[in-house]
MARTI-532102 format. One line per 8 residues: number of its first residue (from 1); their letters; for each residue y, x, z of N, C-alpha, C. Coordinates in steps of 0.1 Angstrom, whole numbers. Each point is the difference from the previous one (the first is absolute). Example, Ala and Ser with C-alpha at 12.3 -4.5 7.8 and 13.67 -1.06 7.14 Angstrom:
1 = as = -57:132:78:12:-9:0:12:9:0  11:-4:-7:11:9:0:11:-8:8
//
This chain:
1 = matissgs = -158:93:-369:-3:-6:10:8:-14:-3  -8:-5:0:11:-15:1:-7:-8:13  2:-12:-2:-1:-9:11:-13:1:4  -1:-5:14:-17:-3:4:0:-14:4  -13:-3:6:0:-16:0:4:-4:14  3:-10:-1:2:-2:16:-10:-1:14  -14:-3:-11:-13:-3:9:-1:-9:10  -6:-1:7:5:-17:10:11:4:11
9 = epsttelv = 5:-8:-1:9:-2:11:-3:6:16  9:7:6:-4:7:13:0:-12:10  -10:3:11:-2:-13:9:-1:14:15  2:6:0:3:13:11:5:-6:14  -2:1:11:7:-3:12:11:5:-1  0:14:-4:19:1:0:8:-8:-9  0:-3:-7:5:-11:-11:-1:-7:9  -4:-13:2:0:-10:5:5:4:17
17 = lktiapra = 3:8:8:6:2:9:13:2:-3  6:8:-12:13:3:-2:5:-17:-6  -9:-7:0:11:-14:-2:-8:-17:9  0:9:13:-4:-8:11:15:0:6  6:-10:4:10:-3:6:-3:7:19  12:8:9:-7:-2:10:2:-8:10  -5:-2:9:8:-7:12:16:-1:4  2:-4:2:14:-2:9:-3:1:16
25 = plnllarp = 8:11:3:-3:4:12:2:-10:12  -10:1:12:-4:-9:7:16:-3:6  8:11:7:13:-4:3:16:-3:-9  -7:1:-11:10:-3:-10:11:-11:7  15:3:-2:7:-6:1:9:-4:-13  2:-11:-1:1:-9:-14:15:1:6  6:7:-13:16:-2:4:8:-7:-13  7:-13:4:6:-10:-10:5:14:-10
33 = rlsadaad = 10:5:8:10:6:-13:-10:4:-11  -14:8:2:-5:7:-12:-12:-9:-6  3:-12:6:-14:-11:-7:-1:0:-18  -7:-1:0:4:-2:-19:6:-9:-3  1:-14:10:9:-6:-6:15:3:1  3:5:8:16:4:-1:8:3:-10  12:-4:1:10:-1:-15:-3:14:-5  0:11:6:-4:11:-4:-13:2:-9
41 = yrdrqvtl = -7:-5:-1:-9:3:-4:-9:-12:-10  3:-12:4:-7:-13:-6:1:2:-15  11:-2:-7:1:-3:-10:-5:19:-12  1:10:8:-2:13:-9:-17:-2:0  0:3:-10:-13:5:-16:-5:13:5  7:7:2:-2:13:9:4:5:10  -6:6:8:5:1:13:-2:18:3  3:7:5:-4:14:2:-2:7:14
49 = vqapagyg = -5:2:7:2:2:16:0:16:-4  5:3:7:2:20:1:4:-2:12  -8:14:11:7:6:11:-15:9:3  5:8:9:-12:13:3:-7:-9:6  -10:11:3:-13:-1:8:2:-7:9  -7:-13:6:7:-9:14:8:-6:1  3:-5:-7:11:-8:-1:-6:-18:-2  -13:-1:0:-4:-11:-2:-3:-11:-9
57 = ktsllaqw = 2:8:-12:2:-4:-16:-16:-6:-1  -11:1:3:-16:-3:0:4:-13:6  4:-1:13:3:-12:8:8:-9:-6  10:7:-9:9:-13:-6:-11:-7:-7  0:12:-12:-12:-9:-10:-10:-10:5  -9:3:13:-9:-10:2:8:-10:1  13:-2:8:5:-11:7:1:-7:-12  10:6:-15:2:-11:-8:-9:-4:-6
65 = rrehlarg = -11:5:-2:-15:0:-5:-2:-16:7  -2:-1:13:-4:-11:11:12:-9:-4  10:3:1:9:-11:-8:-2:-6:-12  -3:11:-13:-4:-9:-11:-9:-8:3  -9:5:6:-16:-9:-4:6:-13:9  6:0:10:0:-14:8:8:-10:-10  6:6:-9:8:-11:-11:-8:2:-12  -12:2:1:-8:-3:-17:-2:10:-7
73 = iavawlla = 11:11:0:-2:10:-8:-12:9:1  1:3:-11:-15:12:-4:5:13:3  -5:12:9:8:14:-1:-12:4:-4  0:16:-6:-11:6:-5:12:14:3  -11:9:13:5:10:6:-7:13:-4  10:11:-2:-6:13:-3:3:13:6  -8:4:3:3:14:11:-1:12:-11  11:2:-6:3:14:-7:-5:13:3
81 = derddger = 0:12:-5:-10:12:-1:3:9:-12  -1:12:5:1:13:-8:-5:-3:-13  -13:-5:0:-13:-2:-13:5:-11:-8  11:-8:-1:5:-7:-6:5:-1:-9  -7:10:-12:11:0:-10:0:-12:-8  2:-5:-16:-2:-13:-6:-6:-6:0  -14:6:0:-15:-6:0:-5:-7:10  1:11:9:-4:-7:16:6:-6:3
89 = llralvqa = 16:-1:0:7:-13:2:-1:-10:-4  1:1:-16:-9:-16:-3:-2:-6:1  -18:7:6:-9:-7:0:2:-1:23  6:5:3:5:-3:15:7:-14:-4  9:-2:-7:8:-8:2:-6:-16:-6  -11:-1:-9:-9:-9:-3:-11:-3:12  -2:9:10:-10:-2:10:9:-7:6  15:3:8:8:-4:3:-1:-19:2
97 = vragcarp = 3:-3:-14:2:-10:-7:-13:-12:6  -7:10:-6:-17:-8:2:-3:-8:10  2:15:16:-2:-4:14:9:-9:3  14:3:-2:11:-6:7:7:-15:-8  -8:-5:-12:0:-14:-6:-9:-7:0  -12:4:6:-11:-5:-6:-5:0:-14  3:6:-4:0:5:-19:-14:11:-8  -14:-2:7:-10:7:0:3:7:-18
105 = afgsllld = 2:-9:-6:-3:8:-13:12:3:-6  12:-5:7:16:9:-4:-3:17:-7  7:-3:-12:-1:18:-2:-15:4:-10  -9:-5:-4:-10:-1:0:-2:7:-18  7:-6:-4:4:7:-15:10:11:-2  7:-3:9:14:13:-1:-12:13:10  -5:1:5:-10:9:5:-9:3:-15  -3:-5:-9:-10:1:-11:7:8:-10
113 = saiasvge = 15:-5:3:5:6:-16:13:9:-3  13:-1:13:10:9:0:-2:10:11  -11:0:10:3:6:14:0:20:-13  -6:-1:-8:-1:18:-3:17:3:-7  8:-11:-1:6:4:-8:12:13:9  1:7:10:7:8:5:8:2:-6  14:7:8:12:0:-7:2:-12:-9  -4:-13:-2:8:-10:-7:1:-6:17
121 = ldgatgwl = 11:-14:-3:-1:-10:9:-7:-14:-4  -10:4:-10:-9:-17:-2:-8:-4:11  -6:9:3:-2:-7:14:4:-7:12  12:6:3:13:-8:7:1:-9:-7  6:-1:-15:2:-15:-2:-11:-11:1  -7:7:-5:-11:-14:-3:-6:-3:14  4:6:16:-2:-4:11:7:-12:3  16:4:-3:15:-7:0:-6:-12:-9
129 = aeiallsv = -5:-1:-10:-2:-9:-7:-10:-11:2  -9:0:9:-12:-3:2:3:-6:15  13:7:9:6:-5:13:8:-11:-1  3:-2:-12:13:-8:-11:-5:-12:0  -17:-2:-3:-11:-8:-3:-4:-8:11  4:5:9:-5:-8:12:3:-9:5  -7:-12:7:10:-7:2:5:-4:17  1:11:6:1:2:11:15:12:-2
137 = dvvlivde = 14:2:10:1:8:9:-5:10:8  5:12:-8:-5:11:6:10:13:6  -2:1:13:5:17:3:-11:3:2  9:17:-4:-6:9:0:7:14:8  -11:2:7:7:9:15:-10:15:-3  8:9:-4:-5:16:0:5:6:10  -5:9:9:4:3:10:-4:18:-2  5:9:9:0:13:-4:2:4:-18
145 = aerlpaag = 12:-2:-4:-1:0:-15:3:15:-1  9:8:7:4:14:-2:-8:9:-1  -15:-9:3:-11:8:-3:-6:5:-13  6:-13:-8:-6:0:-14:7:16:-12  -14:2:-5:10:12:-9:7:-5:-11  6:3:-13:6:-1:-3:-1:-9:-10  -14:1:-7:-3:-15:-11:-5:-8:7  -1:-1:16:-3:-16:6:14:-2:-1
153 = aemlayvl = 9:5:8:20:-2:6:4:-6:-17  -5:6:-7:9:-4:-18:-9:-14:-3  -17:1:9:-4:-19:-9:8:-11:8  2:11:17:5:-17:12:15:1:-5  4:7:-7:15:-4:-3:0:-7:-8  -12:6:-13:4:-14:-13:-4:-13:7  -9:1:7:-3:-17:9:10:-6:6  7:7:7:11:-4:9:12:-3:-11
161 = hnapqnlr = 3:8:-7:8:-9:-13:-2:-10:-11  -10:-2:1:-5:-14:-9:-10:-5:4  3:-6:13:-9:-6:10:2:-16:-7  -6:-10:-1:-1:-13:-8:11:-9:15  0:-11:-5:5:-13:8:-6:1:12  -12:0:-1:-11:-9:9:-4:11:11  2:17:-2:2:10:8:11:9:9  -2:0:11:10:10:10:-3:4:0
169 = ivvaarrg = 4:16:8:-12:11:1:17:7:15  -15:3:7:2:10:8:-2:13:3  11:13:2:-4:9:-1:4:9:10  -8:5:9:0:12:11:0:11:-3  7:10:3:-4:11:1:8:11:11  0:16:-1:5:3:12:13:9:-9  4:5:-14:9:1:-4:-5:-5:-15  15:6:-10:-1:1:-14:-2:-11:-7
177 = leapladl = 6:-12:6:-3:-15:-9:14:-1:-5  13:6:4:13:-8:-4:1:4:-15  -2:11:-3:2:12:-13:-1:-10:-13  -13:-2:0:-11:-10:-13:2:-11:5  9:-7:6:-2:-14:2:15:-9:2  12:16:0:14:-4:0:5:-11:-6  -2:-1:-17:2:-11:-5:-3:-14:7  -14:1:6:0:-14:7:8:-4:13
185 = ltygqgtl = 1:10:7:8:-4:14:14:2:-5  9:5:-14:12:-2:2:1:-17:-9  -9:-3:-8:1:-10:-4:-7:-14:6  -3:0:12:-1:-10:12:-17:-3:-7  -5:5:-6:-16:-2:1:-6:2:10  6:12:9:-14:0:9:7:5:7  1:3:17:1:6:12:0:5:8  5:9:4:-5:11:9:1:0:13
193 = vgpdalrf = -12:3:8:-5:-2:15:-1:10:7  14:10:5:-2:13:3:1:1:14  -2:12:7:-1:1:17:7:-3:3  14:-2:1:9:-13:8:-7:-8:7  -4:-12:-17:-4:-11:3:-12:1:9  -7:10:-4:-18:0:6:3:7:20  10:4:1:0:5:14:0:-15:9  2:1:13:-6:-11:7:16:0:8
201 = qldetial = 7:-12:-4:13:0:9:-4:-5:14  11:4:11:-1:0:15:-7:-18:1  3:-9:-5:-10:-10:8:-8:-3:-8  -4:8:-8:-11:-2:-6:-12:6:10  6:17:3:-10:7:10:0:-11:10  14:-4:6:-5:-5:16:-10:-16:-1  -1:-6:-14:-8:-7:-3:-17:3:4  -2:11:-9:-10:7:-4:-5:8:14
209 = ignrfgar = 4:5:9:-2:0:11:-2:-6:7  6:-12:4:4:-11:11:-16:-5:-6  -5:-2:-9:-15:-6:-7:-13:8:4  4:10:2:-8:8:6:-3:1:16  12:1:6:0:7:14:8:-13:3  2:-4:-1:10:-14:8:14:7:8  -1:-7:14:9:7:9:-4:12:6  -9:4:-7:-3:11:4:10:14:-3
217 = vdadacar = 4:-2:-10:12:12:-8:12:-9:-1  8:4:6:18:-8:1:4:6:-12  15:-5:1:6:0:-16:0:12:-2  8:8:13:9:13:-3:-15:12:-3  -10:-7:7:-12:12:-4:-1:-3:-18  -2:-14:-3:2:-1:-14:6:9:-10  11:-2:3:12:3:-7:3:18:7  -9:6:5:-1:17:1:-10:1:-11
225 = lfevtdgw = -14:-9:0:-3:6:-8:2:-7:-16  10:-5:-2:4:-3:-15:11:10:-4  7:11:13:7:7:-7:-8:9:2  -12:3:5:-8:14:-5:-7:0:-7  -4:-10:-7:-5:-1:-13:8:-3:-11  14:-7:-1:6:-3:-8:-6:-10:-8  -10:-14:1:-5:-8:-3:-17:3:-9  -2:12:-4:-10:4:-6:-8:-6:6
233 = plglqlal = -8:-11:-9:-10:-13:0:-8:14:6  -8:12:-7:-12:2:7:-3:8:15  15:2:2:2:8:11:2:-6:10  1:-11:1:-1:-18:9:-8:2:2  -13:-2:-11:-10:-6:2:-9:12:8  1:10:-6:-5:9:10:4:3:15  14:-3:1:5:0:13:-9:-11:8  -3:-11:-6:1:-13:5:-20:5:8
241 = aamahaad = -5:6:-8:-12:3:-3:-2:9:14  9:11:1:5:9:14:1:-8:11  9:-11:-2:1:-3:10:-12:-12:7  -9:-4:-8:-8:-10:5:-12:10:6  2:10:-4:-12:8:7:3:6:12  12:0:7:11:4:9:-5:-10:11  3:6:12:0:-9:15:19:-7:-1  6:13:-3:12:-11:-1:4:-4:-12
249 = prkaieti = 5:-7:-8:4:3:-16:18:5:-2  2:-5:13:14:7:-1:4:15:4  -13:3:8:3:16:5:-4:9:-15  -9:-10:-8:-3:9:-14:10:2:-7  7:-12:-1:15:1:-8:6:14:0  0:2:17:6:10:0:-5:17:1  -13:-1:-4:-6:5:-4:3:4:-15  -3:-9:-9:4:3:-12:12:3:-3
257 = asgpgslr = 9:-4:8:14:2:-5:5:13:7  -9:6:10:8:16:3:-10:13:-10  -12:-6:-8:-7:12:-8:9:4:-8  -7:13:0:3:12:-10:-6:-5:-10  8:11:-14:-6:-1:-15:3:-15:-5  -13:7:-8:2:-15:-11:-1:-11:4  8:-11:-2:-1:-12:3:-17:-6:-3  -4:2:-10:-9:-4:-4:-13:5:5
265 = ehlvgali = 4:16:-2:-11:3:7:-2:0:15  10:-2:8:-3:-9:14:-1:-12:2  3:-5:-8:-8:-17:2:-14:1:-9  -4:5:-2:-13:3:0:-7:6:6  8:7:9:-9:14:12:-1:-13:6  10:-1:3:1:-20:15:-11:-3:-1  -1:-7:-11:-8:-12:-5:-17:8:8  -1:12:-12:-17:7:6:3:4:12
273 = anlppedd = 5:4:9:4:4:13:-5:-11:10  3:-12:-3:-3:-8:7:-17:-8:-2  -6:4:-6:-10:-4:-7:-8:7:7  -15:0:5:-9:10:2:-7:6:-5  -6:14:5:-1:10:-8:-8:-4:-14  -11:-10:0:-8:0:-10:5:-13:-8  8:-5:-4:13:-3:-5:3:7:-7  8:13:2:10:12:-2:-12:5:-12
281 = afltrisa = -9:0:6:-11:10:-9:-3:-7:-11  -6:-18:0:-6:-4:-8:13:1:-11  16:-5:-1:6:-1:-11:0:13:-7  4:12:9:-1:11:-5:-10:5:-9  -14:-4:2:-7:-2:-8:-4:-7:-8  4:-13:-3:0:-9:-12:13:3:-11  11:8:11:12:-2:-13:-7:8:-11  -13:13:-1:-4:3:-12:-3:-4:-14
289 = vdmlhpel = -2:-16:4:-1:-10:-12:8:-8:-1  7:-6:-17:10:-1:-1:0:-18:2  -17:-5:-2:0:-15:-1:-13:1:13  3:-11:10:-9:-1:12:-9:-11:-3  -10:2:6:-14:-17:-1:-8:7:19  -2:-9:1:-10:-2:12:-10:14:2  -6:-5:-11:-12:11:-1:2:12:-7  14:3:-6:3:15:-2:3:6:12
297 = cqaltgne = 6:-7:9:6:3:12:-11:4:8  -13:-5:-1:-12:-1:11:-5:17:-7  -2:-3:-15:-5:14:-6:10:17:6  11:-5:-2:6:9:8:0:6:15  1:-9:8:-2:5:15:-12:1:1  -13:-10:-6:-17:4:5:-1:-9:11  12:-11:3:0:-10:17:0:-12:-9  -13:-10:9:-2:-13:-9:15:-8:8
305 = etperlar = 4:3:12:11:-8:4:7:1:-11  8:6:-7:15:4:-11:1:-11:-9  -5:-10:-2:-2:-10:-6:11:-9:9  -1:-5:16:4:-3:10:10:7:3  3:12:2:13:12:1:9:-8:-14  -4:0:-10:9:2:-7:5:-13:-5  -4:-14:6:6:-10:-1:4:-2:11  -1:3:12:12:-1:12:12:8:-3
313 = lvretpvf = -3:14:-6:11:3:-4:11:-1:-11  -5:-8:-9:9:-11:-11:5:-9:9  -8:-8:10:7:-15:8:12:8:8  -2:14:8:10:2:7:13:11:-3  -6:7:-8:12:10:-8:4:-6:-14  8:5:-5:16:-3:-9:-6:7:-7  -11:13:-2:0:8:-11:-9:1:-10  -9:-10:-2:-4:-4:-12:4:-12:-6
321 = itvedsaw = -2:-2:-11:2:-9:-12:-10:-6:-7  -6:-10:8:-8:-8:-4:-4:-11:-18  -8:3:-4:-5:-12:-12:-3:-11:3  9:-11:-9:-5:-13:4:-14:-3:-5  -13:-4:12:-15:-5:-8:-6:8:0  -1:13:9:-8:10:-3:1:7:11  -10:14:3:-1:6:6:7:17:4  9:-3:-16:9:13:-1:8:0:4
329 = crlhtvvr = 8:16:4:9:-4:4:7:16:-1  14:6:2:-1:13:-2:19:-1:12  -2:15:1:11:2:11:14:0:-6  11:-3:7:11:4:-7:-1:11:-5  7:6:-7:6:12:-5:10:9:6  8:-7:7:7:11:10:-15:2:13  -6:-7:6:-5:1:9:-14:10:-2  -10:-4:-15:-5:13:-1:2:8:-2
337 = dalrvrla = 14:3:-9:2:15:1:3:7:9  4:-8:11:5:8:13:-16:4:7  -13:-12:1:-8:3:2:-7:14:-10  1:3:-10:-3:8:-14:8:13:10  6:0:6:4:11:8:-6:3:13  -7:-6:2:-12:2:13:-12:3:-5  -6:-9:-11:-9:9:-10:-1:10:1  14:8:-8:-4:11:-7:2:12:18
345 = rlpaaere = -2:-9:5:-1:15:11:-15:-2:10  -9:-11:-6:-14:4:0:-5:12:-2  -12:7:4:-8:10:-9:-3:-5:-12  -3:8:-6:-5:0:-16:-6:-9:-2  -10:8:6:-13:-5:1:-5:-17:1  13:-4:12:-3:-18:1:8:-4:-10  10:2:-4:8:-5:-15:-13:2:-7  -6:6:-7:-5:2:-11:-16:-8:3
353 = elharamr = -2:-3:13:-10:-9:2:2:-13:-4  14:-2:5:6:-17:-1:-2:0:-16  6:7:-3:-1:-2:-20:-12:0:-4  -12:6:2:-12:2:-1:-9:-18:-2  3:-5:18:-2:-13:4:7:-12:-8  12:1:-6:7:-8:-9:-7:0:-12  1:8:-7:-8:8:-14:-13:-10:2  -7:1:7:-17:-5:0:1:-15:4
361 = wlvgwgmi = 11:-7:6:2:-14:1:4:-4:-12  10:9:-5:8:-5:-11:-12:-1:-15  -10:7:1:-6:3:-6:-9:-13:-4  -6:-3:16:-6:-17:3:3:-6:-4  15:-4:-4:5:-7:-3:7:-3:-13  -6:7:-12:1:1:-10:17:6:-5  9:9:9:13:2:0:0:15:-4  -9:2:-8:0:16:-7:8:8:1
369 = eeaarhah = 12:-5:-13:12:9:-3:6:7:19  3:-13:9:5:2:14:-11:11:7  -15:-6:-1:-8:14:9:3:10:-7  -1:6:-13:6:9:-4:14:11:3  8:-6:0:12:9:10:-4:1:14  -5:-9:9:-5:5:11:-11:11:1  -9:-4:-10:-8:14:-2:8:15:-2  12:-5:-7:6:17:-3:7:2:11
377 = aagqhrra = 2:-11:10:5:5:14:-5:5:8  -13:-4:0:-10:5:9:-4:15:-6  4:5:-7:-6:11:-12:-12:2:-4  -6:-11:4:-14:-6:-13:5:2:-16  9:12:-5:3:-4:-13:-11:-1:-10  -9:7:2:-11:-2:-11:-5:-20:-2  -1:-4:17:-3:-14:-1:13:-13:-9  8:6:4:15:-2:-5:1:-1:-16
385 = yelaersl = -1:11:-7:-1:-2:-10:-9:-7:-5  -14:-1:4:-11:-7:-3:5:-19:4  7:-5:8:-1:-12:1:13:-2:-13  10:6:0:11:1:-9:-6:-3:-16  -14:10:0:-4:-1:-21:-3:-16:1  -6:-8:14:-5:-11:2:8:-10:-3  14:-1:3:7:-9:0:14:4:-7  -2:12:-8:16:-1:-9:0:-7:-13
393 = hdavrqgh = -13:3:-9:-4:-8:-12:7:-17:-2  -10:-2:19:8:-16:-5:14:-2:9  3:10:4:16:-2:3:11:-2:-13  -7:11:-7:4:-2:-13:1:-11:-9  -12:-6:0:-2:-16:-7:10:-8:5  -2:1:14:8:-13:12:16:0:-2  1:11:-7:16:5:0:3:9:10  -7:5:11:9:7:6:3:14:-3
401 = lsvvldwl = 12:6:-10:-1:12:-6:2:6:11  10:-2:12:9:10:8:-14:3:8  -8:-6:8:-13:5:4:-6:11:-6  -3:1:-11:-7:10:-9:10:9:3  11:1:-4:8:14:-5:6:5:15  0:-5:7:1:0:17:-16:12:-1  -6:-6:-2:-15:13:5:-1:9:-11  6:0:-13:0:10:-7:11:14:4
409 = dllpewel = 11:-7:3:10:16:10:-11:4:11  -10:-8:7:-10:4:13:-9:6:-6  -7:0:-13:-11:5:-5:2:12:-4  -12:14:3:5:10:-7:-5:-1:-16  3:8:1:-5:6:-21:-12:4:4  -8:9:8:-13:0:-4:-10:-14:4  6:-9:6:-6:-6:7:-4:-15:-14  16:-2:-7:-2:-7:-8:-9:7:-11
417 = eqrprlrl = 0:8:-4:-12:13:-10:-11:-2:5  -3:-9:12:-14:-4:4:-3:-15:-1  8:-2:-1:4:-17:-3:6:-11:-11  -6:2:-10:5:-6:-12:6:-12:-2  -9:-8:11:5:-13:0:11:-6:2  3:11:11:12:1:11:10:3:-10  -2:13:-6:13:1:-6:1:-10:-19  -13:-6:4:4:-10:-13:9:-14:5
425 = aaawalav = -5:-9:11:12:-4:10:12:5:2  5:12:-2:12:5:3:9:-2:-14  -12:2:-13:8:3:-14:1:-14:2  -5:-8:1:3:-14:-4:13:-9:9  -1:5:11:14:-1:9:11:1:-3  -1:14:-9:9:11:-6:8:-6:-11  -12:-10:-12:5:-5:-10:5:-9:3  -5:-13:7:5:-12:4:16:0:2
433 = gqrheeaq = 3:12:7:11:1:4:10:12:-1  -2:-7:-21:3:9:-8:5:15:1  -6:5:8:0:18:-1:-12:3:-5  -3:0:-16:-6:2:-9:-8:14:-6  13:12:6:-4:14:-4:-4:6:10  -2:-7:17:-9:6:9:-12:-6:-4  -2:-14:-3:-13:-5:2:-6:6:-9  7:7:-17:-7:2:-10:-7:15:7
441 = rqverila = 7:10:10:-5:8:-1:-13:-1:13  3:-6:7:-13:-10:13:-10:-1:-13  -2:-10:-10:-9:2:-11:-3:14:0  5:1:-5:-4:20:-10:-9:6:14  7:1:10:-10:7:12:-14:-4:-1  -4:-19:0:-9:-3:0:-8:5:-8  4:-1:-13:-7:5:-14:-8:14:2  10:8:3:-4:11:-1:-11:6:13
449 = gpavgael = 0:-10:11:-10:0:11:-20:-3:-10  -2:9:9:-14:-2:-1:-10:-10:-2  -10:-2:-6:-7:-15:1:5:-14:-3  16:2:-10:4:-13:3:-7:-11:-8  -9:-10:5:-8:-13:-5:12:-6:-14  -8:-8:-4:6:-5:-13:3:-17:7  -2:-1:11:12:-9:3:7:3:8  5:12:4:15:8:3:4:0:-8
457 = ryecal = 1:3:-17:2:4:-8:5:-11:-5  -8:-16:-2:7:-3:-2:14:-7:1  -3:0:17:9:-4:8:18:7:0  -7:11:-1:12:12:-4:4:-1:-18  -3:-7:-4:5:-1:-15:4:-12:2  3:-10:9:8:-13:-2:18:7:4
//
């Protein structure tokens, strides 16, 4: 099998959401030592931000984005994920520049020609060349880069090593950046922002709490909270939220300081414990989905007041990452993981109903592959396979190869036997991913099946 046509470029909600920057948190404290214009970062073409979850990486990126925009520099934003193999990452990079630089035609020829060159870096080279021809300086910000698969990580490393003069790149990840980018760090082309730099210092902690509570919390209490959290940014934000819901914020600090178990679990628990039971139940149930929309949350809960509840919690708690100029948002990973532990304790029937409601809403929005995943989680396997069959052939045409391969692991052999077009999508994904022997085996099984039409035989022959 050879390459396939890229078809029409994807305009899915998912791809657009990946390239819309989050809003800066309401209570963001801009720290001068971490300004994009600070001496450590001002003249570096590559900046790597690496720290565990909850260290404020995304908040810092949002701060830097705002600072660059204020200086008239275009900013392209990209949220990476596990499905961003070479083709999908290239499409996302193109979309990021279109959105961030107001260049709707950027990359049109690139997507029509080079995107099928999986295993090579022609697409990335073309993207860099087109960036170099822009008449503006560009900052590319890539968040959650640790989620990239090997092919996507290789392409990102290539882009980092070959950036033109008008392109600066900021990459954030939980881990894994130092080794592939060691040469950039060693020779001064890049700089690394680690956990120690991201932690709040004592004076910053006092300023953060003072901005929120004024004289109600004295310096000693601030120092106590700093000692307990060790300057962990999300820990401080969760503590502030718990303090805001308590009658006496100083007593809330003592409660947090004396709590048993994991600090993260305790801080999330302290926040939720101070919320009304209805908010607790709401957060637990919406954690079933990755991306949140007011109408999706209403579909999950069946409550007409849900959009107002979501908007209030977004305003009053630090657990959401919101998207600029969009109704979409998501839960912070640390909080979502803690809430999903609670979700797993709900009766199986209730969890399955939540996934079924998510599936129906996502189908209505045309997010078919994501709907298929929720159908599978709801135990509606036949429906999941029907939806997968509807979406996966287009996923191959649009370069979402890892999506197809994920489903190949989920689909039982007997189901593939009944759905030759689903098997054909898997064969295309394997072939484009250079796994030719596996692709050939899938094609042979299609041709060995009953009632194989001429159109299907033609596609198999390609």
